[in-house]
DSSP file (Angstrom, degrees, kcal/mol; ACC not computed):
  #  RESIDUE AA STRUCTURE BP1 BP2  ACC     N-H-->O    O-->H-N    N-H-->O    O-->H-N    TCO  KAPPA ALPHA  PHI   PSI    X-CA   Y-CA   Z-CA
    1    1 A M              0   0    0      0, 0.0     2,-0.1     0, 0.0    26,-0.0   0.000 360.0 360.0 360.0 142.8 -130.7  -26.0   38.7
    2    2 A L        -     0   0    0      1,-0.1     2,-0.1     2,-0.1     0, 0.0  -0.352 360.0-113.9 -71.1 150.1 -127.2  -25.6   37.4
    3    3 A K     >  -     0   0    0      1,-0.1     4,-2.1    -2,-0.1     5,-0.2  -0.460  29.0-108.3 -81.2 161.6 -124.7  -28.5   37.6
    4    4 A V  H  > S+     0   0    0      1,-0.2     4,-2.5     2,-0.2     5,-0.2   0.888 119.8  53.5 -56.8 -43.3 -121.7  -28.2   39.9
    5    5 A Q  H  > S+     0   0    0      1,-0.2     4,-2.3     2,-0.2    -1,-0.2   0.916 108.8  49.8 -59.7 -43.5 -119.3  -27.9   36.9
    6    6 A E  H  > S+     0   0    0      1,-0.2     4,-2.2     2,-0.2    -1,-0.2   0.877 109.9  50.4 -65.7 -36.8 -121.4  -25.0   35.5
    7    7 A I  H  X S+     0   0    0     -4,-2.1     4,-2.6     2,-0.2    -1,-0.2   0.910 110.0  51.1 -67.1 -41.2 -121.4  -23.2   38.9
    8    8 A R  H  X S+     0   0    0     -4,-2.5     4,-2.5     1,-0.2    -2,-0.2   0.920 109.5  49.7 -59.7 -43.5 -117.5  -23.6   39.0
    9    9 A E  H  X S+     0   0    0     -4,-2.3     4,-2.5     1,-0.2    -1,-0.2   0.918 110.2  50.9 -64.7 -40.4 -117.2  -22.1   35.6
   10   10 A L  H  X S+     0   0    0     -4,-2.2     4,-2.9     1,-0.2     5,-0.2   0.915 109.3  50.7 -59.4 -44.0 -119.4  -19.2   36.7
   11   11 A I  H  X S+     0   0    0     -4,-2.6     4,-2.3     1,-0.2    -1,-0.2   0.911 111.4  48.0 -62.1 -40.8 -117.2  -18.7   39.7
   12   12 A K  H  X S+     0   0    0     -4,-2.5     4,-2.1     2,-0.2    -2,-0.2   0.890 112.3  48.3 -65.1 -38.2 -114.1  -18.6   37.6
   13   13 A L  H  X S+     0   0    0     -4,-2.5     4,-1.2     2,-0.2    -2,-0.2   0.918 113.8  46.8 -69.2 -41.1 -115.6  -16.2   35.1
   14   14 A V  H  < S+     0   0    0     -4,-2.9     3,-0.4     1,-0.2    -2,-0.2   0.918 111.9  51.0 -62.3 -42.9 -116.8  -13.9   37.9
   15   15 A D  H  < S+     0   0    0     -4,-2.3    -1,-0.2     1,-0.2    -2,-0.2   0.871 112.7  45.8 -61.1 -40.8 -113.4  -14.1   39.6
   16   16 A Q  H  < S+     0   0    0     -4,-2.1    -1,-0.2    -5,-0.1    -2,-0.2   0.666 104.3  78.5 -79.6 -17.7 -111.6  -13.2   36.3
   17   17 A S  S  < S-     0   0    0     -4,-1.2    -3,-0.0    -3,-0.4    -4,-0.0  -0.244  85.1-118.6 -86.1 176.4 -113.9  -10.3   35.4
   18   18 A S  S    S+     0   0    0     -2,-0.0     2,-0.1     2,-0.0    -1,-0.1   0.423  77.7 110.1 -93.7   0.5 -114.0   -6.9   36.7
   19   19 A I        -     0   0    0     -5,-0.2     3,-0.1     1,-0.1    -2,-0.1  -0.426  53.0-158.7 -74.3 151.2 -117.6   -7.2   38.1
   20   20 A D  S    S+     0   0    0      1,-0.3    15,-2.8    -2,-0.1     2,-0.3   0.682  73.4  31.1-103.9 -22.1 -118.0   -7.2   41.9
   21   21 A E  E     -A   34   0A   0     13,-0.2     2,-0.4    19,-0.1    -1,-0.3  -1.000  56.8-176.7-141.1 139.2 -121.4   -8.9   42.1
   22   22 A F  E     -A   33   0A   0     11,-3.1    11,-3.3    -2,-0.3     2,-0.4  -0.997   3.4-173.3-135.5 130.5 -123.3  -11.5   40.1
   23   23 A V  E     -A   32   0A   0     -2,-0.4     2,-0.4     9,-0.2     9,-0.2  -0.981   1.3-176.6-125.2 136.4 -126.9  -12.8   40.6
   24   24 A Y  E     -A   31   0A   0      7,-2.8     7,-3.4    -2,-0.4     2,-0.4  -0.985   4.2-177.4-133.3 121.4 -128.6  -15.7   38.7
   25   25 A E  E     +A   30   0A   0     -2,-0.4     2,-0.3     5,-0.2     5,-0.2  -0.968  10.9 155.9-122.1 136.6 -132.2  -16.7   39.2
   26   26 A N  E >   -A   29   0A   0      3,-2.6     3,-1.7    -2,-0.4    -2,-0.0  -0.857  66.3 -16.8-160.2 121.8 -134.0  -19.5   37.6
   27   27 A E  T 3  S-     0   0    0     -2,-0.3     3,-0.1     1,-0.3    20,-0.0   0.876 128.1 -44.2  54.4  44.7 -137.1  -21.6   38.5
   28   28 A G  T 3  S+     0   0    0      1,-0.3    19,-3.1    18,-0.1     2,-0.4   0.413 116.7 109.6  83.8  -2.9 -137.0  -20.6   42.3
   29   29 A S  E <   -AB  26  46A   0     -3,-1.7    -3,-2.6    17,-0.2     2,-0.4  -0.846  47.4-167.3-107.6 146.3 -133.2  -21.0   42.7
   30   30 A K  E     -AB  25  45A   0     15,-3.2    15,-3.6    -2,-0.4     2,-0.5  -0.997   9.0-168.7-136.4 132.9 -130.9  -18.1   43.1
   31   31 A I  E     -AB  24  44A   0     -7,-3.4    -7,-2.8    -2,-0.4     2,-0.4  -0.986  11.1-178.1-120.2 126.0 -127.1  -18.0   42.9
   32   32 A Q  E     -AB  23  43A   0     11,-3.1    11,-2.2    -2,-0.5     2,-0.4  -0.991   3.7-174.3-127.6 129.1 -125.4  -14.8   44.1
   33   33 A M  E     -AB  22  42A   0    -11,-3.3   -11,-3.1    -2,-0.4     2,-0.4  -0.983   1.7-178.1-126.1 134.7 -121.7  -14.2   44.0
   34   34 A K  E     -AB  21  41A   0      7,-1.4     7,-2.4    -2,-0.4     2,-0.5  -0.988  21.0-136.0-128.1 140.0 -119.9  -11.2   45.5
   35   35 A K  E     - B   0  40A   0    -15,-2.8     2,-0.5    -2,-0.4     5,-0.2  -0.850  18.7-172.7 -95.8 127.1 -116.2  -10.5   45.3
   36   36 A N  E >  S- B   0  39A   0      3,-2.8     3,-1.2    -2,-0.5    28,-0.1  -0.968  73.8 -24.1-120.9 114.2 -114.5   -9.3   48.5
   37   37 A A  T 3  S-     0   0    0     -2,-0.5    -1,-0.1     1,-0.3     3,-0.1   0.890 130.0 -45.5  52.5  45.5 -110.9   -8.2   48.2
   38   38 A G  T 3  S+     0   0    0      1,-0.2     2,-0.4   -18,-0.0    -1,-0.3   0.560 115.9 113.4  81.8   9.0 -110.4  -10.3   45.1
   39   39 A V  E <   -B   36   0A   0     -3,-1.2    -3,-2.8     2,-0.0     2,-0.5  -0.956  60.8-136.8-117.0 131.5 -112.1  -13.5   46.5
   40   40 A T  E     -B   35   0A   0     -2,-0.4    -5,-0.2    -5,-0.2   -19,-0.1  -0.767  15.8-166.9 -91.2 129.8 -115.4  -14.8   45.1
   41   41 A V  E     -B   34   0A   0     -7,-2.4    -7,-1.4    -2,-0.5     2,-0.2  -0.921   9.2-155.6-115.9 104.7 -117.9  -15.9   47.7
   42   42 A P  E     -B   33   0A   0      0, 0.0     2,-0.4     0, 0.0    -9,-0.2  -0.545   8.4-170.1 -80.3 148.3 -120.8  -17.9   46.2
   43   43 A T  E     -B   32   0A   0    -11,-2.2   -11,-3.1    -2,-0.2     2,-0.5  -0.990   3.6-164.5-134.1 125.4 -124.2  -18.0   47.9
   44   44 A V  E     -B   31   0A   0     -2,-0.4     2,-0.4   -13,-0.2   -13,-0.2  -0.929   7.6-179.5-115.3 130.2 -126.8  -20.5   46.7
   45   45 A Q  E     -B   30   0A   0    -15,-3.6   -15,-3.2    -2,-0.5     2,-0.4  -0.978   8.5-166.6-125.5 143.2 -130.5  -20.2   47.7
   46   46 A T  E     -B   29   0A   0     -2,-0.4     2,-0.2   -17,-0.2   -17,-0.2  -0.991  16.5-139.2-128.0 125.0 -133.4  -22.5   46.7
   47   47 A A        -     0   0    0    -19,-3.1     2,-0.5    -2,-0.4     9,-0.0  -0.589  13.7-131.0 -83.2 144.6 -137.0  -21.5   47.3
   48   48 A V    >   -     0   0    0     -2,-0.2     3,-0.5     1,-0.1   -20,-0.0  -0.829   9.1-151.4 -92.5 131.0 -139.5  -24.0   48.6
   49   49 A H  T 3   +     0   0    0     -2,-0.5    -1,-0.1     1,-0.2    -2,-0.0   0.144  68.5 101.9 -91.6  20.1 -142.7  -24.0   46.5
   50   50 A A  T 3  S+     0   0    0      1,-0.2    -1,-0.2     2,-0.0     0, 0.0   0.878  92.4   6.4 -73.6 -35.7 -145.0  -25.2   49.3
   51   51 A A  S <  S-     0   0    0     -3,-0.5    -1,-0.2     0, 0.0    -3,-0.1  -0.990  89.9 -92.1-144.4 149.4 -146.5  -21.8   50.2
   52   52 A P        -     0   0    0      0, 0.0     2,-0.4     0, 0.0     3,-0.1  -0.381  40.8-158.7 -64.4 139.9 -146.3  -18.4   48.5
   53   53 A V        -     0   0    0      1,-0.1     3,-0.1    -2,-0.0    -6,-0.0  -0.968  16.1-147.3-120.8 135.0 -143.5  -16.4   50.1
   54   54 A S  S    S-     0   0    0     -2,-0.4     2,-0.3     1,-0.3    -1,-0.1   0.866  81.5  -6.7 -71.0 -34.8 -143.4  -12.6   49.8
   55   55 A S        -     0   0    0     -3,-0.1    -1,-0.3     2,-0.0     0, 0.0  -0.980  63.8-124.8-157.8 152.3 -139.6  -12.5   49.7
   56   56 A V        -     0   0    0     -2,-0.3    -9,-0.0    -3,-0.1   -11,-0.0  -0.869  35.3-123.1 -96.8 119.6 -136.7  -14.8   50.1
   57   57 A P        -     0   0    0      0, 0.0     2,-0.4     0, 0.0    -1,-0.0  -0.334  25.4-118.7 -64.1 145.0 -134.2  -13.7   52.8
   58   58 A E        -     0   0    0    -13,-0.0     2,-0.6     1,-0.0   -13,-0.0  -0.718  18.3-143.1 -88.6 129.8 -130.7  -13.2   51.6
   59   59 A V        -     0   0    0     -2,-0.4     2,-0.5   -16,-0.0    -1,-0.0  -0.826  16.2-155.5 -94.5 121.6 -128.0  -15.4   53.2
   60   60 A K        -     0   0    0     -2,-0.6   -17,-0.0   -17,-0.0    -2,-0.0  -0.841   6.1-141.1-102.8 131.0 -124.8  -13.5   53.7
   61   61 A A        -     0   0    0     -2,-0.5     3,-0.1   -20,-0.1   -20,-0.0  -0.610  32.7-100.8 -81.2 147.5 -121.5  -15.3   53.9
   62   62 A P        -     0   0    0      0, 0.0    -1,-0.1     0, 0.0     5,-0.1  -0.370  50.7 -89.4 -66.2 149.3 -119.0  -13.9   56.4
   63   63 A P     >  -     0   0    0      0, 0.0     4,-1.4     0, 0.0     3,-0.5  -0.341  30.1-136.0 -62.2 136.4 -116.3  -11.8   54.8
   64   64 A V  H  > S+     0   0    0      1,-0.2     4,-2.3     2,-0.2     5,-0.2   0.848 101.8  60.1 -64.0 -33.7 -113.4  -13.9   53.8
   65   65 A A  H  > S+     0   0    0      1,-0.2     4,-2.3     2,-0.2    -1,-0.2   0.876 103.2  52.7 -63.8 -36.7 -110.8  -11.4   55.2
   66   66 A A  H  > S+     0   0    0     -3,-0.5     4,-1.3     2,-0.2    -1,-0.2   0.882 108.6  48.4 -64.5 -39.1 -112.3  -11.8   58.6
   67   67 A V  H  X S+     0   0    0     -4,-1.4     4,-0.6     2,-0.2    -2,-0.2   0.908 112.5  48.7 -66.0 -44.0 -112.0  -15.5   58.5
   68   68 A A  H >< S+     0   0    0     -4,-2.3     3,-0.9     1,-0.2    -2,-0.2   0.883 108.8  53.9 -61.3 -40.6 -108.3  -15.2   57.4
   69   69 A A  H 3< S+     0   0    0     -4,-2.3    -1,-0.2     1,-0.2    -2,-0.2   0.803 103.9  56.5 -67.5 -26.2 -107.6  -12.7   60.1
   70   70 A A  H 3< S+     0   0    0     -4,-1.3    -1,-0.2    -5,-0.2    -2,-0.2   0.677  87.4  94.6 -79.3 -15.0 -108.9  -15.1   62.7
   71   71 A A  S << S-     0   0    0     -3,-0.9     3,-0.1    -4,-0.6    -3,-0.0  -0.504  87.3-104.3 -76.0 143.1 -106.5  -17.9   61.7
   72   72 A P        -     0   0    0      0, 0.0    -1,-0.1     0, 0.0    -2,-0.1  -0.343  42.5 -92.8 -65.8 147.9 -103.3  -18.1   63.7
   73   73 A A        -     0   0    0      1,-0.1     2,-0.3    -4,-0.1    -4,-0.0  -0.334  43.2-117.2 -60.4 136.7 -100.1  -16.8   62.1
   74   74 A E        -     0   0    0     -3,-0.1    -1,-0.1     1,-0.1     3,-0.1  -0.558  26.3-126.0 -80.3 138.5  -98.1  -19.5   60.3
   75   75 A E        -     0   0    0     -2,-0.3     2,-0.1     1,-0.1    -1,-0.1  -0.371  37.7 -82.2 -79.6 162.7  -94.7  -20.3   61.7
   76   76 A A        -     0   0    0     -2,-0.1    -1,-0.1     1,-0.1     0, 0.0  -0.395  48.2-133.0 -64.9 139.1  -91.6  -20.2   59.5
   77   77 A K        -     0   0    0      1,-0.1    -1,-0.1    -3,-0.1    -3,-0.0  -0.630  21.4-102.3 -96.6 152.8  -91.1  -23.5   57.5
   78   78 A P     >  -     0   0    0      0, 0.0     4,-1.8     0, 0.0     3,-0.4  -0.255  33.6-109.6 -65.7 159.9  -87.9  -25.4   57.3
   79   79 A A  H  > S+     0   0    0      1,-0.2     4,-2.0     2,-0.2     5,-0.1   0.797 117.5  61.0 -63.1 -31.0  -85.8  -25.1   54.1
   80   80 A A  H  > S+     0   0    0      2,-0.2     4,-1.4     1,-0.2    -1,-0.2   0.898 107.3  45.1 -65.0 -41.0  -86.7  -28.7   53.1
   81   81 A E  H  > S+     0   0    0     -3,-0.4     4,-1.9     2,-0.2    -2,-0.2   0.886 109.5  55.2 -65.9 -41.0  -90.4  -27.8   53.0
   82   82 A A  H  X S+     0   0    0     -4,-1.8     4,-1.6     1,-0.2    -2,-0.2   0.894 107.9  48.1 -64.3 -40.7  -89.8  -24.6   51.1
   83   83 A S  H  X S+     0   0    0     -4,-2.0     4,-1.2     1,-0.2    -1,-0.2   0.840 108.8  55.4 -68.7 -32.1  -88.0  -26.5   48.3
   84   84 A N  H  X S+     0   0    0     -4,-1.4     4,-1.3     1,-0.2    -2,-0.2   0.823 103.9  54.8 -68.7 -32.1  -90.9  -29.0   48.2
   85   85 A Q  H  X S+     0   0    0     -4,-1.9     4,-0.8     1,-0.2     3,-0.2   0.902 104.7  52.7 -67.2 -39.4  -93.3  -26.1   47.6
   86   86 A T  H  < S+     0   0    0     -4,-1.6     4,-0.5     1,-0.2     3,-0.4   0.865 106.9  53.8 -64.5 -31.1  -91.3  -24.9   44.6
   87   87 A D  H  < S+     0   0    0     -4,-1.2     3,-0.4     1,-0.2    -1,-0.2   0.851 112.6  43.3 -70.1 -33.0  -91.5  -28.5   43.2
   88   88 A T  H >< S+     0   0    0     -4,-1.3     3,-1.4    -3,-0.2    -1,-0.2   0.482  90.9  87.5 -87.4  -4.0  -95.3  -28.4   43.6
   89   89 A A  T 3< S+     0   0    0     -4,-0.8    -1,-0.2    -3,-0.4    -2,-0.1   0.856  89.3  48.5 -64.7 -34.1  -95.7  -24.9   42.2
   90   90 A N  T 3  S+     0   0    0     -4,-0.5     2,-0.3    -3,-0.4    -1,-0.3   0.371  95.3  97.3 -89.4   6.3  -95.9  -26.1   38.6
   91   91 A L  S <  S-     0   0    0     -3,-1.4     2,-0.3    76,-0.1    76,-0.2  -0.733  73.7-124.0 -97.5 146.6  -98.5  -28.8   39.5
   92   92 A H  E     -C  166   0B   0     74,-3.0    74,-3.2    -2,-0.3     2,-0.5  -0.669  20.5-143.2 -83.8 137.3 -102.3  -28.4   39.0
   93   93 A K  E     -C  165   0B   0     -2,-0.3     2,-0.7    72,-0.2    72,-0.2  -0.908   1.0-150.4-103.8 127.7 -104.5  -28.9   42.1
   94   94 A I  E     -C  164   0B   0     70,-2.3    69,-3.9    -2,-0.5    70,-1.4  -0.870  27.8-164.5 -89.7 119.5 -107.8  -30.5   41.6
   95   95 A T  E     -C  162   0B   0     -2,-0.7    66,-0.1    67,-0.3    64,-0.1  -0.686  24.3 -99.5-110.2 160.3 -110.0  -29.0   44.4
   96   96 A S        -     0   0    0     65,-2.2    64,-3.3    62,-0.3    65,-0.2  -0.616  21.7-155.9 -75.9 128.5 -113.3  -29.9   46.0
   97   97 A P  S    S+     0   0    0      0, 0.0     2,-0.3     0, 0.0    62,-0.1   0.437  75.2  12.1 -84.6   1.7 -116.1  -27.8   44.6
   98   98 A M  S    S-     0   0    0     60,-0.3     2,-0.4    63,-0.1    63,-0.2  -0.976  86.3 -86.5-162.0 170.1 -118.2  -28.4   47.7
   99   99 A V  S    S+     0   0    0     -2,-0.3     2,-0.3    60,-0.1    59,-0.2  -0.767  74.4  96.2 -85.5 133.6 -118.2  -29.6   51.4
  100  100 A G  E    S-F  157   0C   0     57,-1.8    57,-3.2    -2,-0.4     2,-0.5  -0.960  73.2 -50.9 177.1-161.3 -118.8  -33.3   51.5
  101  101 A T  E     -FG 156 130C   0     29,-2.4    29,-2.5    -2,-0.3     2,-0.4  -0.895  46.8-134.3-106.8 127.7 -117.4  -36.8   51.8
  102  102 A F  E     - G   0 129C   0     53,-2.9    52,-3.4    -2,-0.5     2,-0.4  -0.661  21.7-176.9 -85.7 133.2 -114.6  -37.9   49.4
  103  103 A Y  E     - G   0 128C   0     25,-3.0    25,-2.6    -2,-0.4    50,-0.1  -0.995  16.8-161.3-128.2 129.0 -114.9  -41.3   47.8
  104  104 A S  S    S+     0   0    0     -2,-0.4     9,-3.2    23,-0.2    10,-0.4   0.603  76.7  38.0 -83.9 -10.6 -112.1  -42.6   45.5
  105  105 A S  S    S-     0   0    0      7,-0.3     7,-0.2     8,-0.1    23,-0.1  -0.939  81.1-117.1-139.9 158.9 -114.3  -45.2   43.8
  106  106 A P  S    S+     0   0    0      0, 0.0    -1,-0.1     0, 0.0     6,-0.1   0.800 102.3  17.0 -69.2 -30.1 -117.9  -45.5   42.5
  107  107 A T  S >  S-     0   0    0      4,-0.2     3,-1.5     1,-0.1    -3,-0.0  -0.953  84.6-109.0-136.5 160.2 -118.6  -48.4   45.0
  108  108 A P  T 3  S+     0   0    0      0, 0.0    -1,-0.1     0, 0.0    -4,-0.0   0.846 118.6  43.1 -59.3 -33.1 -116.8  -49.6   48.2
  109  109 A D  T 3  S+     0   0    0      2,-0.0     2,-0.2    -3,-0.0     0, 0.0   0.428  98.0  94.5 -96.2   6.0 -115.5  -52.8   46.5
  110  110 A A  S <  S-     0   0    0     -3,-1.5     3,-0.1     1,-0.1     2,-0.1  -0.509  83.9 -95.7 -89.7 162.9 -114.5  -51.2   43.1
  111  111 A D        -     0   0    0     -2,-0.2    -4,-0.2     1,-0.1    -1,-0.1  -0.373  50.7 -92.5 -69.8 154.8 -111.0  -50.0   42.2
  112  112 A A        -     0   0    0     -7,-0.2    -7,-0.3     1,-0.1    -1,-0.1  -0.358  28.8-122.6 -68.0 150.7 -110.3  -46.3   42.7
  113  113 A Y  S    S-     0   0    0     -9,-3.2     2,-0.3    13,-0.2    14,-0.1   0.931  90.0  -3.8 -57.9 -46.4 -111.0  -44.0   39.7
  114  114 A V        -     0   0    0     12,-0.5     2,-0.3   -10,-0.4    -1,-0.2  -0.973  62.6-177.2-145.5 158.5 -107.3  -42.8   39.8
  115  115 A K    >   -     0   0    0     -2,-0.3     3,-2.6    -3,-0.1    31,-0.3  -0.863  52.5 -52.8-141.6 176.7 -104.2  -43.2   41.8
  116  116 A A  T 3  S+     0   0    0     -2,-0.3    31,-0.2     1,-0.3     3,-0.1  -0.372 127.9  24.2 -56.9 126.5 -100.6  -41.8   41.8
  117  117 A G  T 3  S+     0   0    0     29,-3.3    -1,-0.3     1,-0.4     2,-0.2   0.215  88.5 134.7 100.2 -11.4  -99.2  -42.3   38.3
  118  118 A S    <   -     0   0    0     -3,-2.6    28,-3.2    28,-0.1     2,-0.5  -0.479  52.3-133.1 -72.1 142.0 -102.6  -42.5   36.6
  119  119 A V  E     -D  145   0B   0     26,-0.2     2,-0.3    -2,-0.2    26,-0.3  -0.836  29.2-173.9 -94.1 128.0 -102.9  -40.5   33.3
  120  120 A V  E     -D  144   0B   0     24,-3.1    24,-2.6    -2,-0.5     2,-0.2  -0.865  16.6-147.5-125.6 156.9 -106.1  -38.3   33.1
  121  121 A S    >   -     0   0    0     -2,-0.3     3,-2.1    22,-0.2    19,-0.4  -0.682  43.3 -91.1-111.5 172.1 -107.8  -36.1   30.5
  122  122 A K  T 3  S+     0   0    0      1,-0.3    19,-2.5    -2,-0.2    20,-0.1   0.858 126.7  40.2 -51.9 -41.0 -109.9  -33.0   31.2
  123  123 A D  T 3  S+     0   0    0     17,-0.2    -1,-0.3    16,-0.2     2,-0.2   0.263  85.1 123.7 -99.3  12.9 -113.2  -35.0   31.4
  124  124 A S    <   -     0   0    0     -3,-2.1    16,-2.1    18,-0.2     2,-0.5  -0.526  63.9-125.5 -71.7 138.4 -111.8  -38.0   33.3
  125  125 A I  E     + H   0 139C   0     14,-0.2    14,-0.2    -2,-0.2     3,-0.1  -0.746  31.5 174.9 -84.1 126.5 -113.7  -38.7   36.6
  126  126 A V  E     -     0   0C   0     12,-2.7   -12,-0.5    -2,-0.5     2,-0.3   0.653  58.3 -26.1-106.5 -23.5 -111.2  -38.7   39.4
  127  127 A C  E     - H   0 138C   0     11,-1.1    11,-2.8   -14,-0.1     2,-0.4  -0.971  56.3-107.8-170.5-179.5 -113.5  -39.1   42.5
  128  128 A I  E     -GH 103 137C   0    -25,-2.6   -25,-3.0    -2,-0.3     2,-0.5  -0.988  16.8-160.1-127.1 141.4 -116.9  -38.5   43.9
  129  129 A V  E     -GH 102 136C   0      7,-2.4     7,-2.0    -2,-0.4     2,-0.5  -0.985  14.0-152.3-117.6 117.2 -117.8  -36.0   46.6
  130  130 A E  E     +GH 101 135C   0    -29,-2.5   -29,-2.4    -2,-0.5     2,-0.4  -0.782  19.7 171.6 -95.7 126.8 -121.0  -36.9   48.4
  131  131 A A  E >   - H   0 134C   0      3,-2.3     3,-1.5    -2,-0.5   -31,-0.1  -0.978  69.7 -14.3-138.1 120.6 -123.0  -33.9   49.8
  132  132 A M  T 3  S-     0   0    0     -2,-0.4    -1,-0.1     1,-0.3     3,-0.1   0.916 128.7 -51.6  55.6  49.8 -126.6  -34.3   51.2
  133  133 A K  T 3  S+     0   0    0      1,-0.2     2,-0.5    -3,-0.0    -1,-0.3   0.570 113.7 119.2  67.4   9.8 -127.0  -37.8   49.7
  134  134 A L  E <   -H  131   0C   0     -3,-1.5    -3,-2.3     2,-0.0     2,-0.8  -0.912  56.0-147.4-106.3 129.5 -126.0  -36.5   46.3
  135  135 A F  E     -H  130   0C   0     -2,-0.5     2,-0.5    -5,-0.2    -5,-0.2  -0.849  15.3-164.7-104.3 111.9 -123.0  -38.1   44.7
  136  136 A N  E     -H  129   0C   0     -7,-2.0    -7,-2.4    -2,-0.8     2,-0.4  -0.849  13.7-138.4-102.1 120.2 -121.1  -35.6   42.5
  137  137 A E  E     -H  128   0C   0     -2,-0.5     2,-0.5    -9,-0.2    -9,-0.2  -0.640  17.5-146.8 -79.6 127.3 -118.6  -36.9   40.1
  138  138 A I  E     -H  127   0C   0    -11,-2.8   -12,-2.7    -2,-0.4   -11,-1.1  -0.834   9.4-148.3-100.2 131.9 -115.4  -34.6   40.0
  139  139 A E  E     -H  125   0C   0     -2,-0.5   -14,-0.2   -14,-0.2   -16,-0.2  -0.598  19.5-121.8 -97.7 158.5 -113.6  -34.2   36.8
  140  140 A A        -     0   0    0    -16,-2.1   -18,-0.2   -19,-0.4   -17,-0.2   0.846  28.0-158.7 -69.9 -33.9 -109.8  -33.7   36.4
  141  141 A E        +     0   0    0    -19,-2.5     2,-0.3   -20,-0.2   -19,-0.2   0.367  68.2  57.2  71.1  -4.4 -110.2  -30.3   34.4
  142  142 A V  S    S-     0   0    0    -21,-0.3     2,-0.4   -20,-0.1   -18,-0.2  -0.993  83.6-116.6-153.4 150.4 -106.7  -30.8   33.0
  143  143 A N        +     0   0    0     -2,-0.3    26,-2.2   -22,-0.1     2,-0.3  -0.763  67.8  82.0 -88.5 134.4 -104.8  -33.3   31.0
  144  144 A G  E    S-DE 120 168B   0    -24,-2.6   -24,-3.1    -2,-0.4     2,-0.4  -0.989  75.0 -57.0 169.1-160.0 -101.9  -34.8   32.8
  145  145 A E  E     -DE 119 167B   0     22,-2.0    22,-2.9    -2,-0.3     2,-0.3  -0.970  43.8-118.4-121.8 131.2 -100.6  -37.4   35.3
  146  146 A I  E     + E   0 166B   0    -28,-3.2   -29,-3.3    -2,-0.4    20,-0.2  -0.531  32.2 176.8 -66.1 122.9 -101.8  -37.8   39.0
  147  147 A V  E     +     0   0B   0     18,-3.4     2,-0.3    -2,-0.3    19,-0.2   0.814  63.1   2.9 -98.2 -38.1  -98.7  -37.1   41.1
  148  148 A E  E     - E   0 165B   0     17,-1.4    17,-2.4   -33,-0.1     2,-0.6  -0.985  53.8-140.4-154.5 138.0 -100.4  -37.4   44.5
  149  149 A V  E     - E   0 164B   0     -2,-0.3    15,-0.2    15,-0.2   -33,-0.1  -0.894  20.3-169.6 -94.3 121.0 -103.7  -38.1   46.1
  150  150 A L        +     0   0    0     13,-2.8     2,-0.3    -2,-0.6    14,-0.2   0.582  61.1  48.4 -92.9 -10.2 -104.1  -35.7   49.0
  151  151 A V  S    S-     0   0    0     12,-0.7     2,-0.2     4,-0.0     6,-0.0  -0.892  76.0-120.4-129.1 157.4 -107.1  -37.1   50.9
  152  152 A K    >   -     0   0    0     -2,-0.3     3,-1.9     1,-0.1   -50,-0.2  -0.598  41.2 -86.2 -95.7 158.3 -108.2  -40.5   52.1
  153  153 A N  T 3  S+     0   0    0      1,-0.2   -50,-0.2    -2,-0.2    -1,-0.1  -0.433 115.6  16.9 -63.9 130.2 -111.3  -42.4   51.1
  154  154 A G  T 3  S+     0   0    0    -52,-3.4    -1,-0.2     1,-0.3     2,-0.2   0.365  92.0 140.5  89.6  -3.8 -114.2  -41.5   53.3
  155  155 A Q    <   -     0   0    0     -3,-1.9   -53,-2.9   -53,-0.3    -1,-0.3  -0.459  56.1-116.7 -73.9 141.0 -112.6  -38.3   54.5
  156  156 A L  E     -F  101   0C   0    -55,-0.2     2,-0.3    -2,-0.2   -55,-0.2  -0.599  35.5-163.3 -74.4 139.1 -114.6  -35.1   54.9
  157  157 A V  E     -F  100   0C   0    -57,-3.2   -57,-1.8    -2,-0.3     2,-0.2  -0.891   8.6-136.2-124.6 156.3 -113.5  -32.4   52.6
  158  158 A E    >   -     0   0    0     -2,-0.3     3,-1.7   -59,-0.2   -62,-0.3  -0.583  40.1 -79.8-103.3 165.1 -114.1  -28.6   52.6
  159  159 A Y  T 3  S+     0   0    0      1,-0.3   -60,-0.1    -2,-0.2    -1,-0.1  -0.504 118.4  11.6 -62.8 129.1 -114.9  -26.3   49.7
  160  160 A G  T 3  S+     0   0    0    -64,-3.3    -1,-0.3     1,-0.3   -61,-0.1   0.441  88.8 146.3  81.5  -0.7 -111.7  -25.5   47.8
  161  161 A Q    <   -     0   0    0     -3,-1.7   -65,-2.2   -65,-0.2    -1,-0.3  -0.531  55.4-112.5 -71.8 132.8 -109.6  -28.1   49.5
  162  162 A P  E     +C   95   0B   0      0, 0.0   -67,-0.3     0, 0.0     3,-0.1  -0.453  37.9 173.5 -66.3 132.3 -107.0  -29.7   47.3
  163  163 A L  E     +     0   0B   0    -69,-3.9   -13,-2.8     1,-0.4   -12,-0.7   0.758  62.8  13.4-105.4 -36.5 -107.8  -33.3   46.5
  164  164 A F  E     -CE  94 149B   0    -70,-1.4   -70,-2.3   -15,-0.2     2,-0.5  -0.976  59.1-138.6-141.0 150.2 -105.1  -34.3   43.9
  165  165 A L  E     -CE  93 148B   0    -17,-2.4   -18,-3.4    -2,-0.3   -17,-1.4  -0.966  27.2-167.7-108.8 129.7 -101.9  -32.8   42.5
  166  166 A V  E     -CE  92 146B   0    -74,-3.2   -74,-3.0    -2,-0.5   -20,-0.2  -0.958  20.8-140.8-121.2 132.7 -101.7  -33.3   38.7
  167  167 A K  E     - E   0 145B   0    -22,-2.9   -22,-2.0    -2,-0.4   -76,-0.1  -0.832  34.1-134.5 -88.3 108.3  -98.5  -32.8   36.5
  168  168 A P  E       E   0 144B   0      0, 0.0   -24,-0.3     0, 0.0   -26,-0.0  -0.291 360.0 360.0 -69.0 152.8 -100.1  -31.1   33.4
  169  169 A E              0   0    0    -26,-2.2   -25,-0.1     0, 0.0    -2,-0.0   0.484 360.0 360.0 -77.5 360.0  -99.1  -32.3   29.9
């Protein structure tokens, strides 16, 4: 099975390419990605080897456009918030690669991996996201300085949710 970082790289490559669909199968695992209106929707399937199966049913993700259309319209923001957005426009967001629980340190009594003001490199571990009893170390992906930690320890996070803001070097 591919590592989370490898799956993220595949998603980026498919997103940047002109292909609309990508399928990868290996040892009973299947990763299928389809682009809908410029958005990549990954689907991961794992076959159970207990009994022979004639076919593995395909799990289809709901269209992203339909989910976005169901969200309520955003109200106009005050000028102070608009200026704050321009300040964060040049910052890199480290996002969650999966749905899970955010942990800022390797153990409850240990210091946090990073905090505001910490300098990180591309391969620095910044946090752990626990999903289905698997603890996945999340790397910074960029050299720079942590400007803000956007989530609290023990908080549930969604796929793609920003976790940190980093000022790139």
